[in-house]
C-alpha positions as CSV (number, residue, x, y, z in Angstrom):
1,X,-40.1,-47.3,58.4
2,X,-42.5,-47.2,55.6
3,X,-46.5,-47.6,57.1
4,X,-47.1,-51.2,54.1
5,X,-50.2,-49.8,54.1
6,X,-49.9,-46.4,52.7
7,X,-47.4,-47.9,50.3
8,X,-49.7,-50.0,48.8
9,X,-51.9,-46.9,48.4
10,X,-49.7,-44.6,47.3
11,X,-49.1,-47.7,44.5
12,X,-52.3,-48.6,43.6
13,X,-52.7,-44.4,43.2
14,X,-50.1,-44.4,40.8
15,X,-51.5,-47.3,38.9
16,X,-54.7,-45.7,38.5
17,X,-53.2,-42.3,37.3
18,X,-51.0,-44.5,34.6
19,X,-54.8,-46.2,33.2
20,X,-56.3,-42.7,33.5
21,X,-53.5,-41.2,31.5
22,X,-53.5,-44.2,28.9
23,X,-57.2,-44.1,28.4
24,X,-57.0,-40.6,27.6
25,X,-54.5,-40.7,25.2
26,X,-56.2,-43.4,23.6
27,X,-59.2,-40.8,23.4
28,X,-56.9,-38.2,22.2
29,X,-55.7,-40.4,18.7
30,X,-59.1,-41.3,18.6
31,X,-60.9,-38.1,18.2
32,X,-57.7,-36.8,16.2
33,X,-58.5,-39.4,13.4
34,X,-62.1,-38.3,13.3
35,X,-60.6,-34.4,12.5
36,X,-58.5,-35.8,10.1
37,X,-61.6,-37.9,8.4
38,X,-63.7,-34.2,8.9
39,X,-60.6,-32.5,6.9
40,X,-61.1,-35.0,4.4
41,X,-64.5,-35.8,4.3
42,X,-64.4,-31.4,3.2
43,X,-62.0,-32.4,0.5
44,X,-64.3,-34.7,-0.6
45,X,-67.1,-33.0,-1.3
46,X,-65.0,-29.8,-2.8
47,X,-63.8,-32.6,-5.2
48,X,-66.9,-34.1,-5.7
49,X,-69.2,-30.9,-6.5
50,X,-66.7,-29.7,-8.9
51,X,-65.4,-33.6,-10.6
52,X,-67.6,-34.7,-13.4
53,X,-65.5,-37.8,-13.6
54,X,-66.0,-41.3,-11.7
55,X,-65.1,-40.8,-7.8
56,X,-63.7,-43.8,-5.4
57,X,-66.4,-43.8,-2.9
58,X,-65.8,-46.1,0.4
59,X,-67.8,-49.3,1.2
60,X,-66.2,-49.5,3.8
61,X,-63.0,-52.4,5.4
62,X,-60.9,-50.5,2.4
63,X,-63.0,-51.6,-0.1
64,X,-64.0,-48.3,-2.7
65,X,-66.2,-48.2,-5.6
66,X,-66.0,-46.1,-8.4
67,X,-68.9,-44.6,-9.0
68,X,-70.4,-41.1,-10.6
69,X,-72.4,-38.4,-8.2
70,X,-75.5,-37.4,-10.4
71,X,-76.4,-35.4,-7.8
72,X,-74.5,-32.3,-7.4
73,X,-76.6,-30.5,-4.8
74,X,-77.7,-32.8,-2.0
75,X,-75.4,-35.0,0.2
76,X,-76.4,-37.7,2.8
77,X,-74.8,-37.2,6.6
78,X,-75.7,-39.4,9.0
79,X,-77.5,-37.8,12.5
80,X,-76.9,-41.1,14.6
81,X,-78.5,-44.4,15.1
82,X,-78.4,-45.4,11.3
83,X,-80.3,-42.3,10.6
84,X,-79.6,-40.2,7.4
85,X,-80.4,-36.6,6.3
86,X,-80.3,-35.4,3.0
87,X,-78.7,-32.0,3.0
88,X,-77.0,-29.7,0.5
89,X,-73.4,-29.5,0.1
90,X,-73.3,-26.2,1.8
91,X,-75.5,-27.3,4.6
92,X,-73.3,-30.8,4.9
93,X,-70.1,-28.6,5.7
94,X,-72.0,-26.2,8.1
95,X,-72.5,-29.5,10.0
96,X,-69.5,-30.5,9.7
97,X,-68.0,-27.3,11.0
98,X,-70.0,-27.7,13.9
99,X,-68.6,-31.2,14.1
100,X,-65.0,-30.1,14.2
101,X,-65.6,-27.3,16.5
102,X,-67.1,-29.9,18.9
103,X,-63.8,-32.3,18.2
104,X,-61.5,-29.8,18.9
105,X,-62.7,-28.3,21.9
106,X,-63.3,-31.8,23.3
107,X,-59.6,-33.0,22.2
108,X,-58.3,-29.5,24.1
109,X,-60.0,-30.7,27.2
110,X,-58.6,-34.3,26.7
111,X,-55.2,-32.7,26.2
112,X,-55.5,-30.8,29.0
113,X,-56.4,-33.5,30.9
114,X,-53.1,-35.7,29.8
115,X,-51.2,-32.5,31.0
116,X,-52.5,-32.5,34.6
117,X,-52.1,-36.3,34.9
118,X,-48.5,-36.1,33.3
119,X,-47.7,-33.8,36.0
120,X,-49.4,-35.2,38.7
121,X,-47.6,-38.6,37.8
122,X,-44.0,-36.9,37.5
123,X,-44.8,-35.6,40.8
124,X,-45.5,-38.5,42.5
125,X,-42.5,-40.8,40.8
126,X,-39.8,-39.7,42.9
127,X,-41.7,-39.6,46.6
128,X,-43.2,-42.9,45.4
129,X,-39.5,-44.7,44.6
130,X,-38.2,-43.2,47.8
131,X,-40.8,-45.1,49.4
132,X,-40.4,-48.3,47.7
133,X,-36.8,-48.4,48.4
134,X,-37.1,-47.8,52.2
135,X,-39.5,-50.2,52.3
136,X,-37.2,-52.7,50.6
137,X,-34.0,-51.9,53.1
138,X,-36.3,-52.4,56.1
139,X,-38.0,-55.8,54.5
């Protein structure tokens, strides 16, 4: 006979793991998108530096404006709390490289946690199914 309290606790633990897995997957996707954005920024910096033509600059919400940069030496980088810092192109790329490395490290940690949670769920599933089946037969 299956203890109903134990079954409920196992089901709750399973659901908590599933929710944590979903949260980690969402976070992984966000970080992956940020990494893509950083790579695109590297490309944009290089293009802007060598290009004398008008370039489409993002305004937000998928709106762009054509403009020509008069200053090919400096750029503005957001450092948080709506604060911008003026940097040279090379300093900007160094800062982006640091951000990229931090994002890659975080991505690796999240991926590891996703693997661990997935393994725990896989290990828990057969035992939980068996407990549910026994409970239904006894019920």
